[in-house]
N, C-alpha and C positions, 0 to 999 in steps of 0.2 A: 189104321185105327186098330183094326182087328189084333194086328200083334201088340200094340201098347196095352190093350185090356185084356190077352192071355197074360203077358209078362206078370201085370199088377194084381190079378188076380191069385197069379203060381208065387207070387211072393205073399200075398197076404195068407195062403194055406200054407204055405211054409212057414212065416210070423207065426200064425197061431198051432200050428203040431209046435213048434219049439217051445213057444212059451206056457203050453197046456205040460209041454214036459218039465221045465224048468219048474213049473207053480207043484209040480207033483216029489219037487224033493224034499227031504225030511230033515231034522237037526235035530239034536239032543245035546246035551251037555257032555254023554259020555261017548260022543259019536261027529265025525268031522264031516261037513258036506258044505251045499249052498245053500244061504238063508241067515238067519241068528235068532241067537234063544239065550234066555238069560240062565246065567250060570250063578251059583253059590260061592262066595268067596269065603276063605278061610280067617280073615282078618278085616277090618276097616283098612289099616296102613300098618303099614313094616317101615323099620328106621335101618337105615344102614350109614355107618360113618368110616373113616380108615385111618390108621395109626402109622406114625412114621418112626425112624431111625435113623441116624447120621451114619451114610457110607462114602466111604475112601473111594470107592469104586467110579460111585456115577458120577462124578463126586457131588455132594450134597445129601437131601435127605430122600428118601427113597420110600414106598409106601411096602408095610410089613402085611397086616391084617386088616379085614372090610367087616369089622362085627355086623351080623345081622340078629337085629332083632323082630319078634313077630309075637300074636299071641299063639296059646299055647293047642289053638283049635288046629295051626300049621304045622305041628309037632311029625315029625319024620317027613315031611313034602320036599319034594326037589325043588334046588334053587342055583340062580345065577346071576354071579355081582360081575358088575363091567366098570371099568373106570375108562373115563371118556376125555381126552384132550381138547385139542382145536377141532371146529368142526364137528363136534361129538365123534370124530375117530374113536373106535378104541383102542385104548394101550393094553388092556389084558382083560381077561375073563377067566373067575373061577366057578366052578360048578359044585353039587354037593347035596349033602340030604340034611336038614334042619335037625335038631335033636331031640328030646324030648320034653322040651318046655318053648318050641318054637324056632330057638335063637340057633346062630351057629357062628364060628369065624373063620373064611375062608383066607386063606396064607396067599399072599402077594409075593413074598420075600424072594424067592428065586427069579421072580420076571425082571426086578431091577428097575423099578416103573419108579422115574423122578417125582418127587410130589410135587413139585414149582410146575410140570406139566400135566397134571390133575386138574380136569374144569367139572367136571361132573362123576356123580357114582349112583350108578341105577339098579334095582334087586327087580328079579321075578321070581315069585314064589307061586310052582305049578304043579298040580298030581291028585 
């Protein structure tokens, strides 16, 4: 009985120490850590579409560019555009920086991505 009580006491001490340590971690919008914090967005929403052109290589239509538009508050921030297919698998990804107006036109031409396989397109703006 004493062993069980001792084991429970030791467990409580260890749990309390770990909990106290975790509670002392801090987080801010400029650093990475455990916890949560509100961060400001440069824009309430961004739009991304994609353009196509016929390609005998594919054959069929392939994705050429995926224009991104956002607010001027997002100007010069980094972006990542991902084209997805079945099961949300990535078909291709292009990264870069938005221009002074908060726009960009990522080029997927060399990737030869068949437009018929594209089921989704997403954009992440960060920085």
